[in-house]
C-alpha positions in Angstrom: 61.0 78.4 84.6 63.7 78.0 87.1 65.4 81.1 88.6 68.8 80.7 90.3 69.5 83.6 92.8 73.1 84.2 94.1 74.9 86.5 96.5 78.4 87.2 95.1 81.4 87.4 97.4 81.9 88.9 99.9 79.4 89.5 102.6 79.1 88.4 106.3 80.6 85.1 107.2 78.2 84.4 110.0 74.8 84.6 108.3 73.3 84.8 104.8 72.6 88.2 103.3 68.7 88.3 103.1 68.1 89.6 99.5 68.0 86.2 97.8 66.0 84.7 100.7 63.3 87.4 100.3 63.1 87.0 96.5 63.1 83.2 96.7 60.1 83.3 99.1 58.3 85.9 97.0 58.9 84.1 93.7 57.8 80.8 95.1 54.6 82.4 96.3 54.0 83.6 92.7 54.4 80.1 91.4 58.0 80.2 90.1 60.6 77.6 90.8 63.3 79.6 92.7 66.5 78.2 94.0 69.4 80.1 95.7 73.0 79.6 96.5 75.6 81.6 98.5 78.9 81.5 96.7 80.3 84.1 99.1 80.5 81.7 102.1 81.3 78.7 99.9 84.2 80.5 98.2 85.7 81.4 101.6 85.3 77.9 102.9 87.0 76.5 99.8 90.0 78.7 100.5 90.2 77.7 104.2 91.3 74.1 103.7 94.6 72.4 104.0 94.9 71.7 100.2 94.0 75.3 99.4 96.7 76.6 101.8 99.3 74.6 100.0 98.3 76.3 96.7 98.3 79.7 98.5 101.8 79.0 99.8 103.0 78.2 96.2 101.5 81.5 95.0 103.1 83.4 97.9 106.5 81.9 97.4 106.4 82.7 93.7 105.2 86.3 94.3 107.9 86.9 96.9 110.7 84.8 95.6 113.1 87.8 95.2 112.4 89.2 98.7 114.8 88.7 101.6 113.2 87.6 104.9 113.4 91.0 106.4 111.7 92.5 103.4 108.6 90.3 103.7 105.4 91.7 105.2 105.0 90.4 108.7 101.9 88.3 107.9 103.6 86.7 104.9 106.8 86.0 106.9 104.9 84.4 109.7 102.8 82.3 107.3 105.8 80.8 105.5 107.7 80.3 108.8 104.8 78.6 110.5 103.1 77.0 107.4 102.9 73.5 108.8 101.0 74.8 111.9 98.7 76.9 109.7 97.9 74.0 107.5 97.3 71.7 110.4 95.0 74.2 112.3 92.9 75.7 109.5 90.3 73.0 109.1 89.8 72.4 112.8 89.5 76.2 113.4 86.9 76.5 110.8 84.9 73.6 112.2 85.1 75.1 115.7 83.8 78.5 114.4 81.0 76.6 112.7 80.0 75.2 116.1 80.9 71.7 115.1 83.8 71.0 117.4 83.4 72.9 120.7 85.8 70.7 122.6 88.7 72.3 120.6 88.2 75.5 122.6 90.5 74.4 125.4 93.3 73.6 123.0 92.9 76.9 121.2 93.0 78.7 124.5 96.3 77.1 125.4 97.8 79.7 122.9 100.0 76.8 121.5 97.7 75.3 118.9 97.1 78.3 116.6 100.1 80.1 115.0 99.9 83.7 116.0 100.5 86.3 113.4 100.2 90.1 113.3 96.4 90.0 114.1 97.3 88.9 117.6 99.4 92.0 118.2 96.3 93.8 119.4 96.2 91.6 122.5 99.8 92.6 123.4 99.0 96.2 122.8 95.9 96.2 125.1 97.8 94.2 127.8 100.5 96.8 127.8 97.9 99.3 129.0 95.5 97.3 131.2 96.9 93.9 132.1 95.4 90.5 131.2 92.6 91.7 128.8 91.6 88.1 127.9 91.1 87.2 131.6 89.1 90.4 132.1 86.9 89.8 129.1 86.3 86.1 129.5 87.2 85.1 133.0 87.7 81.5 133.9 84.5 80.1 132.4 84.3 82.0 129.1 86.1 79.2 127.4 84.1 79.1 124.1 84.1 82.8 123.6 87.8 83.2 124.3 88.6 80.5 121.8 86.2 82.1 119.3 88.1 85.4 119.6 91.5 83.7 119.2 90.3 81.6 116.2 88.9 84.8 114.6 92.3 86.5 114.8 93.8 83.3 113.2 91.3 83.6 110.3 92.1 87.3 110.0 95.8 86.5 109.6 95.0 84.0 106.9 92.8 86.4 105.1 95.6 89.0 105.1 97.9 86.4 103.6 95.6 86.0 100.7 95.1 89.7 100.2 98.8 90.6 100.5 100.3 87.6 99.0 97.9 86.1 96.4 94.8 88.2 95.5 94.8 91.9 96.2 91.0 92.1 95.6 90.2 89.6 98.3 88.9 90.7 101.7 86.6 88.9 104.2 83.8 91.4 103.9 84.8 93.0 100.6 85.9 91.8 97.2 87.5 94.3 94.9 85.5 97.1 96.5 87.9 99.8 95.3 87.2 98.9 91.7 83.5 99.7 92.0 82.8 102.2 94.8 81.8 105.6 93.4 83.9 104.9 90.3 82.6 107.0 87.4 84.4 104.8 84.9 83.9 101.0 84.3 87.5 100.8 83.0 89.0 99.3 86.2 86.5 96.6 86.6 86.5 95.8 82.9 90.2 95.5 82.7 90.3 93.2 85.7 87.6 91.0 84.2 89.5 90.8 80.9 92.7 89.9 82.7 93.7 86.4 83.9 91.4 85.3 86.8 92.9 85.3 90.3 93.2 82.3 92.6 89.9 83.2 94.3 88.2 83.8 90.9 89.1 80.4 89.7 87.5 78.8 92.7 84.4 81.0 92.2 84.1 79.9 88.6 84.2 76.2 89.7 81.4 76.9 92.2 79.3 78.6 89.5 79.8 75.7 87.1 78.6 73.4 89.8 75.5 75.5 90.6 74.5 75.6 86.9 74.9 71.9 86.6 72.8 71.2 89.8 69.9 73.7 89.1 69.7 74.0 85.3 68.3 77.5 85.6 66.3 79.4 83.0 67.4 82.8 84.5 70.3 83.8 86.8 69.7 86.7 89.2 72.6 88.3 91.2 72.2 90.7 94.1 74.9 93.3 94.6 74.3 94.8 98.0 77.7 96.6 98.3 80.5 97.8 96.1 82.6 94.8 97.3 80.1 92.5 95.6 80.3 93.9 92.1 83.5 92.2 90.9 82.3 88.9 92.2 78.9 89.4 90.5 80.5 90.2 87.2 82.9 87.2 87.5 79.8 85.0 88.1 78.0 86.5 85.1 81.1 86.1 83.0 81.3 82.4 83.9 77.6 81.9 83.2 77.9 83.5 79.7 81.0 81.4 78.9 78.9 78.2 79.7 75.7 79.3 78.1 75.7 82.7 76.2 71.9 82.5 75.9 71.3 82.3 79.6 69.6 85.6 80.8 71.6 87.3 83.6 69.8 89.9 85.8 71.4 92.1 88.4 70.1 94.3 91.2 70.7 95.2 94.9 71.8 98.0 97.1 74.9 99.1 95.3 73.0 99.1 92.0 70.2 101.1 93.5 72.5 103.7 95.0 75.4 104.1 92.6 74.3 103.0 89.1 71.5 105.5 88.6 73.4 107.2 85.8 74.7 104.1 84.1 75.8 104.7 80.4 78.6 102.3 79.7 77.3 99.5 77.4 80.3 97.3 78.2 78.5 96.3 81.5 76.0 94.4 79.3 78.7 92.1 77.9 78.2 90.4 81.3 74.6 90.9 82.2 71.4 91.4 80.2 69.2 93.4 82.6 69.8 95.6 85.6 66.9 96.4 87.9 66.7 99.3 90.4 65.1 99.7 93.8 62.7 97.3 95.5 63.3 94.1 93.5 60.0 92.2 93.6 58.0 94.3 91.0 60.9 94.8 88.4 61.9 91.1 88.6 58.5 89.6 88.4 57.8 91.9 85.4 61.0 90.8 83.8 60.1 87.1 84.2 56.7 87.8 82.6 58.7 89.4 79.7 60.8 86.2 79.4 57.6 84.2 79.3 56.2 86.4 76.5 53.5 87.9 78.7 54.8 91.5 78.5 56.7 93.7 76.0 60.1 95.1 76.7 58.5 98.6 77.0 56.6 97.4 80.1 59.7 96.5 82.1 59.8 98.4 85.5 62.9 100.4 86.5 65.2 98.2 84.3 68.3 98.9 82.3 69.0 97.1 79.0 70.8 97.7 75.7 68.7 99.2 73.0 69.4 100.4 69.4 68.8 103.9 68.1 66.2 104.3 65.4 68.5 106.5 63.4 70.6 105.4 60.5 73.6 104.9 62.7 71.8 102.1 64.6 73.9 103.0 67.7 73.7 100.7 70.7 73.0 102.5 73.9 72.0 101.9 77.5 68.2 102.3 77.9 66.3 102.7 81.2 62.7 101.8 81.2 60.7 103.3 84.1 57.0 102.3 83.7 55.7 104.1 86.7 52.2 102.7 86.1 53.0 99.4 87.7 53.2 99.9 91.5 55.6 98.2 93.9 54.5 95.1 95.8 53.2 96.2 99.2 55.0 94.8 102.3 51.9 92.9 103.3 52.3 90.8 100.1 56.1 90.4 100.0 56.0 87.4 102.4 58.7 85.8 104.5 62.2 85.1 103.5 63.0 81.4 102.6 66.4 80.0 103.4 66.1 76.7 101.6 69.2 76.2 99.4 71.6 78.1 101.7 74.1 76.2 103.8 72.9 77.4 107.2 75.2 75.0 109.1 78.3 76.2 107.3 78.4 79.9 108.4 81.1 80.9 110.9 80.4 82.5 114.3 83.2 85.0 114.8 84.3 87.3 117.6 86.2 90.2 116.1 86.4 92.5 119.2 86.4 92.3 123.0 83.1 94.2 123.1 79.7 92.5 123.8 77.7 94.8 121.5 80.2 95.0 118.7 80.5 91.3 118.3 76.8 90.8 117.5 77.4 91.8 113.8 79.7 88.8 113.3 78.7 86.3 115.9 75.7 84.0 115.6 73.4 83.2 112.7 70.6 85.7 112.6 67.3 85.4 110.6 67.2 88.8 108.9 63.8 90.4 108.5 62.4 93.8 107.5 59.5 95.0 109.4 59.0 98.1 107.2 60.2 99.3 103.9 62.0 102.7 103.9 62.4 105.2 106.8 59.5 106.7 108.7 61.6 109.9 109.4 63.4 110.4 106.1 64.6 113.9 106.9 68.3 113.5 107.8 70.3 115.8 105.6 73.2 113.3 105.2 71.0 110.4 104.2 70.0 109.3 100.7 66.4 110.3 101.4 65.7 110.8 97.7 66.1 107.1 97.0 63.3 104.5 97.1 64.9 102.4 99.9 64.8 105.4 102.2 62.0 107.6 100.9 59.1 105.2 100.4 57.8 104.0 103.7 55.5 101.0 103.8 54.9 98.6 106.7 53.2 95.3 107.3 51.0 94.6 110.4 52.4 93.3 113.7 50.4 90.1 113.3 51.7 89.5 109.8 55.3 90.0 111.1 54.8 87.6 113.9 53.5 85.0 111.4 56.6 85.5 109.4 58.8 85.2 112.5 57.1 81.9 113.4 57.5 80.6 109.8 61.3 81.4 109.8 61.7 79.7 113.2 60.0 76.6 111.8 62.2 76.6 108.7 65.6 77.4 110.2 65.3 76.3 113.9 66.9 79.6 114.9 65.2 82.1 117.2 67.7 85.0 116.7 66.4 87.9 114.5 68.1 90.9 113.0 65.5 93.4 111.9 67.3 95.2 109.1 65.2 98.3 108.7 66.8 101.7 108.0 65.1 102.7 111.3 62.6 100.6 113.1 59.3 102.6 113.3 58.5 102.9 117.1 54.7 102.6 116.8 54.9 99.3 114.8 57.8 98.1 117.0 55.8 98.5 120.2 52.9 96.7 118.6 55.2 93.9 117.5 56.6 93.6 121.0 53.2 93.3 122.5 52.1 90.7 120.0 55.3 88.6 120.5 54.5 88.6 124.2 50.8 87.9 123.8 51.5 85.0 121.4 54.3 83.5 123.6 56.8 83.7 120.8 60.3 83.5 122.3 63.0 85.2 120.2 66.1 87.3 120.6 66.2 90.4 118.3 68.1 93.5 117.5 68.0 96.3 115.0 68.5 100.0 114.2 66.5 102.8 115.7 66.4 106.6 116.1 67.2 107.7 119.6 64.0 109.7 120.0 61.9 110.6 123.0 59.2 108.0 122.4 61.6 105.3 123.7 60.7 105.9 127.4 62.0 103.7 130.2 58.7 101.7 130.2 58.8 101.2 126.5 62.4 100.1 126.5 61.5 97.5 129.1 58.6 96.3 126.9 61.0 95.8 124.1 63.4 93.9 126.4 60.6 91.7 127.6 59.7 90.9 123.9 63.3 89.7 123.3 65.2 92.8 122.3 68.9 92.3 123.2 70.5 95.2 121.4 69.9 98.4 119.3 72.0 100.6 117.2 71.3 104.2 116.3 72.8 107.5 115.1 74.2 109.9 117.8 76.2 111.3 114.9 77.9 114.6 116.0 76.9 115.0 119.6 76.4 118.7 118.9 73.0 120.3 119.2 73.8 122.9 116.5 74.9 120.3 114.0 72.1 117.9 114.9 69.6 120.7 114.1 71.5 121.3 110.8 71.3 117.6 110.1 67.5 117.6 110.9 68.0 114.6 113.2 65.1 115.6 115.3 66.9 114.8 118.6 69.1 116.6 121.1 72.3 115.4 122.8 70.5 115.4 126.2 67.6 113.4 124.8 70.0 110.8 123.2 71.7 110.4 126.6 68.4 109.8 128.3 67.1 107.3 125.6 70.4 105.3 125.4 70.5 105.1 129.2 66.9 103.9 129.3 67.8 101.1 126.8 70.9 100.1 128.8 69.0 100.1 132.1 66.5 97.7 130.5 69.4 95.3 129.8 69.6 96.2 126.1 73.1 96.7 124.6 73.5 99.9 122.6 75.7 100.8 119.7 76.1 104.5 118.6 77.0 105.6 115.1 79.2 108.7 115.3 80.1 111.1 112.6 82.8 113.7 112.1 83.6 116.1 109.3 80.1 117.3 108.7 79.9 120.6 106.8 81.0 123.6 109.0 81.9 121.3 111.9 84.7 123.0 113.8 87.6 121.4 115.8 85.9 122.7 119.0 82.7 120.9 118.1 84.6 117.7 117.3 86.5 117.7 120.6 83.3 118.5 122.5 81.6 115.6 120.7 84.3 113.2 121.9 83.8 114.5 125.5 80.1 113.9 125.2 80.8 110.3 124.0 83.2 109.8 126.8 80.6 110.8 129.4 77.9 108.7 127.8 80.1 105.6 127.7 81.3 106.1 131.3 77.7 106.5 132.5 76.8 103.3 130.7 74.5 104.9 128.1 76.0 102.8 125.3 78.6 100.1 125.1 79.9 100.3 121.6 80.4 103.0 119.0 82.1 103.8 115.7 83.3 107.1 114.2 82.5 107.5 110.4 84.0 110.3 108.4 81.1 112.2 106.8 80.8 111.7 103.1 78.5 113.8 100.9 76.4 111.7 98.5 74.6 112.8 95.4 71.2 111.5 96.6 71.3 113.3 100.0 70.1 116.9 100.8 73.8 117.9 101.4 74.7 116.6 97.9 71.6 118.0 96.2 71.7 121.4 98.0 75.2 122.1 99.2 74.7 125.8 99.4 72.3 125.2 102.4 75.2 123.7 104.3 77.9 126.2 103.5 79.9 124.1 101.2 80.8 123.9 97.5 80.9 120.6 95.6 84.0 119.8 93.6 83.4 119.5 89.8 82.7 115.9 88.9 83.8 113.9 85.9 81.3 112.5 83.4 79.5 109.6 85.0 79.4 106.4 82.8 79.3 103.9 85.6 79.0 104.5 89.4 78.2 107.7 91.2 77.7 108.3 95.0 80.4 110.1 97.0 81.0 113.7 96.0 84.0 115.8 97.2 83.4 119.2 98.5 85.1 122.3 99.8 84.3 123.4 103.4 85.6 127.0 104.2 85.7 126.1 107.9 89.1 124.5 107.2 89.0 121.9 110.0 91.7 119.2 109.9 89.3 116.3 110.0 91.9 113.7 109.0 94.0 114.5 112.1 91.0 114.5 114.4 89.7 111.3 112.9 92.8 109.3 114.1 92.3 110.6 117.6 88.6 109.9 117.6 89.1 106.3 116.5 91.9 105.7 119.1 89.7 107.1 121.9 86.6 105.1 121.1 88.6 101.9 120.7 89.9 102.3 124.2 86.6 103.4 125.7 85.0 100.2 124.3 87.5 98.2 126.2 86.9 100.2 129.4 90.2 102.0 129.1 91.2 105.7 129.2 88.1 107.5 130.6 90.3 109.6 132.9 92.5 110.8 130.1 92.1 114.4 128.9 90.8 114.9 125.3 94.2 116.1 124.2 95.7 112.7 125.1 94.2 111.1 122.0 95.4 113.5 119.3 98.9 113.8 117.7 98.8 117.6 117.9 97.4 120.2 120.2 93.6 120.6 120.1 91.2 123.0 121.7 90.2 122.0 125.2 86.6 120.8 125.6 84.0 123.3 126.6 81.5 120.7 127.8 80.6 120.5 131.4 81.9 117.4 133.0 78.5 116.5 134.5 76.3 117.3 131.5 75.4 113.7 130.8 74.9 112.7 134.5 72.6 115.7 135.0 70.6 114.7 131.9 70.2 111.2 133.2 69.2 112.4 136.6 66.6 114.7 135.0 65.1 111.6 133.3 65.0 109.7 136.6 63.5 112.6 138.5 60.8 113.1 135.8 59.9 109.4 135.9 59.4 109.5 139.7 57.0 112.4 139.5 
């Protein structure tokens, strides 16, 4: 039995998403022939060629034939006006971003080779405030990085051309996301799938036909990590069924696990045969045993499929089989990911922002590895702690993890690792760091943590010595009252001390920030921004991002809204996806207005700009002045230094 695993478009362009790699490794360890492909990166590369741009131009001209030049979107006007330059530059730019033609950097940096569309406006905007930002960011010797940044802007312009002029569902990291995310009805997706395929869909169909011909699979498995993968997954399934209606199609992944837990619409099963929830190894291996005649359908684990009522009506309905008797595969037995079958040399190393921490997400090819399943804390009130991927904690040993790391280095030739845990468990992390050092394994790694007190200066230095280059974590609201309501288990002062300890050890730090939490006032939001300003000015962290709080059905806020002073809005009948839930907060804070100012401020702070501006500078209307003491963070850091010297 041959299993073909695929990641639908779109995910990251710089590195493979790890789900199929993990399942491929596991299935091979169980004796199955597993192969994998990444149509996400291959679709993008097929669209970024000179011949493809010619087809894109034809579509654009047809779609905008009745528009005057001054009516065209800027990116479309620039594309048509500079088409010859775009067509000439696209393939060399892709090769450069793949690391295959580094000598092109000097020509890119001349600012005369790549046509510059609206994406390049950000440079002019920053230069209007702080002078030559490219010189400040890259100096005279950062030739490759500067060219990578400019080439990324060029790719962003071309992606915008496709989205605005050819295929409205196409985005670099999303693909028809709005059709799937928290959509209670399957209608939008179904209508799109029944319609004529778009330009990108036609290319995707050609790739799938090629994969089926190459691998001759007995089963096709699709991972859907995000809402923006669902349209691509169903297009792939649709193509597979058109070629071979008897070919079983299985679907799973993060979006499925989170948002399709109340699935009822049978039309989904016109495209797929089975949908598995939560950790994939046990449900999938049980399903394969069912295909082999070793198990009955009633033994499937956490799996949706169509069934027929025993009544006279014989109605077809969506059935969910739980089978809690079969336990999940422990982390010690999951094994290491296997990247065989993925085009590792084809991924693009991008630089989307002039910030050393922020760029890590899109720059470089990282081996992705989980050191533990679930979250060891699992108390945060905004988090989906009721779901398996958060709520069930299970870890492998430090030695087993180092063995997997060495196996991945041997296979890929890469020593960069992204540990993709919900939150890296400190005790295991420190043990792993020691074993890496003791076994002389040289890697560079980063991952997500909680900013808790156990990360002392000495332990942060231990992590740095083991290869840690960056961490991310949730500062969230920078308000002790709200942090307590969230059950974060940290204080603002402690976060300042921990992030500073990481930074002092030479580790880059990214902070996740949140606004709009239930009962959060304008005063608390402005004070949070002041805390962030102080922390970034003091070098506690280098990068951050403000997220608007969203209540979800699987979080404590969504399950017990009365505990947080809010009322949930009445929801429609759920036939397809369910996640975000709207709510009424009697506090009445204008979070939309505040959000614009927060994002503007943090963007400037990340570029080292605007620290001396008052809080009111960032907002379009008058806001409450901050009540935070200007030296709160510096005093917290000094307290940490004083205590370490005692």
